[in-house]
C-alpha positions as CSV (number, residue, x, y, z in Angstrom):
1,M,132.2,70.2,73.1
2,K,130.4,73.1,74.6
3,F,131.6,76.0,76.6
4,R,130.6,75.2,80.2
5,Y,131.9,78.0,82.5
6,A,134.4,80.8,83.1
7,I,136.0,81.1,86.5
8,L,137.1,84.4,88.1
9,Y,139.7,84.1,90.9
10,V,138.5,86.5,93.6
11,N,139.5,87.4,97.2
12,D,136.1,86.6,98.8
13,V,133.7,84.3,96.9
14,T,130.7,85.1,99.1
15,A,131.2,88.9,98.6
16,S,131.7,88.5,94.9
17,L,128.5,86.4,94.6
18,N,126.6,89.2,96.4
19,F,128.1,91.8,94.2
20,F,127.1,90.1,91.0
21,E,123.6,89.5,92.4
22,K,123.2,93.2,93.2
23,A,125.0,94.7,90.2
24,F,123.6,92.5,87.4
25,G,120.7,90.6,88.8
26,C,122.4,87.2,88.7
27,T,121.3,84.5,91.2
28,T,123.6,82.3,93.1
29,K,123.4,78.8,91.7
30,M,125.6,77.3,94.4
31,L,128.2,78.1,97.1
32,H,130.4,75.3,98.3
33,E,130.4,74.7,102.1
34,S,134.1,75.8,102.1
35,K,133.0,79.2,100.6
36,T,136.0,78.9,98.3
37,Y,133.9,78.2,95.1
38,G,130.5,79.3,93.9
39,E,128.5,79.6,90.7
40,L,126.1,82.2,89.4
41,D,123.2,81.3,87.2
42,T,123.7,83.6,84.2
43,G,121.8,81.8,81.5
44,N,123.4,79.2,79.2
45,T,126.9,79.7,80.6
46,V,127.9,79.6,84.3
47,L,130.0,82.4,85.8
48,A,132.0,80.6,88.5
49,L,134.1,82.2,91.3
50,A,136.9,80.6,93.1
51,S,139.1,82.0,95.9
52,R,142.7,82.9,95.0
53,K,143.8,81.1,98.2
54,S,142.1,77.8,97.0
55,M,144.4,77.8,94.0
56,A,147.5,77.4,96.1
57,R,146.6,73.7,96.6
58,P,147.0,72.7,93.0
59,G,150.2,74.8,92.9
60,T,149.0,77.8,90.9
61,S,149.0,81.5,91.8
62,P,146.5,83.6,89.9
63,S,147.6,87.3,89.4
64,N,145.4,90.2,90.4
65,P,143.3,91.7,87.5
66,D,144.1,95.2,86.3
67,P,141.2,96.9,84.5
68,A,143.6,99.3,82.9
69,R,145.4,96.4,81.2
70,P,142.8,93.6,81.0
71,V,143.5,90.2,79.4
72,F,139.8,89.5,79.0
73,E,136.4,90.9,79.9
74,I,133.0,89.6,80.7
75,A,129.9,91.4,79.3
76,F,126.3,91.9,80.4
77,E,123.8,92.9,77.8
78,T,120.9,95.3,78.6
79,D,118.5,97.7,76.8
80,D,119.5,100.5,79.1
81,V,123.3,100.8,79.5
82,Q,123.1,103.9,81.7
83,A,120.7,102.2,84.2
84,G,123.0,99.1,84.1
85,I,126.0,101.3,85.0
86,A,124.1,103.0,87.9
87,R,123.0,99.6,89.3
88,A,126.6,98.3,89.1
89,I,128.1,101.3,90.7
90,A,125.5,101.2,93.5
91,A,126.7,97.6,94.2
92,G,130.3,98.6,94.4
93,A,131.6,98.7,90.8
94,K,133.9,101.5,89.5
95,L,133.3,103.2,86.2
96,Q,136.1,102.6,83.8
97,R,134.6,104.1,80.6
98,K,131.4,106.0,80.0
99,P,128.9,104.7,77.5
100,K,129.9,105.2,73.9
101,K,127.9,104.5,70.7
102,M,130.0,102.3,68.5
103,P,130.2,102.5,64.7
104,W,128.2,99.2,64.4
105,G,125.3,100.7,66.5
106,Q,126.0,99.0,69.8
107,T,126.4,101.1,73.0
108,V,129.3,100.0,75.2
109,A,130.5,101.1,78.7
110,Y,132.9,99.5,81.1
111,V,133.0,99.1,84.9
112,S,135.3,97.0,87.1
113,D,134.1,94.8,90.0
114,P,135.6,95.1,93.5
115,D,138.3,92.6,92.6
116,G,139.3,94.6,89.5
117,F,137.8,92.5,86.7
118,L,136.7,94.5,83.6
119,I,133.0,94.2,82.9
120,E,131.4,95.5,79.7
121,I,127.8,96.7,80.0
122,C,126.3,96.9,76.5
123,T,123.3,96.8,74.2
124,A,122.8,93.9,71.8
125,V,124.9,93.7,68.7
126,K,122.5,94.2,65.7
127,Y,123.5,91.7,63.0
128,S,122.2,92.3,59.5
């Protein structure tokens, strides 16, 4: 098996696609004509977005994310964390934690997207 995609349940798929394009340079891979599902081209793994309302059909009700108590995060790697934060905030993200140099050498910061999902902006992990 291979990990194919992760789906974030959002209020407005089109707005979220636009946010991820502006904040992180992703490109929209597709947007369903219903505008309730879309995918971003992020490299080897797809970041998909589905509307919360569309999940009522299969009988599920996704909860709202809380960046103060996340159950997961997504991460974008960059050589310039500060510039990544500035770009994300200009696109509508909220700063959750300023950049911090970790003991293993990686610099890590956190923002949340307009729906409240926690997003790590970090440098590469240096493996020895």
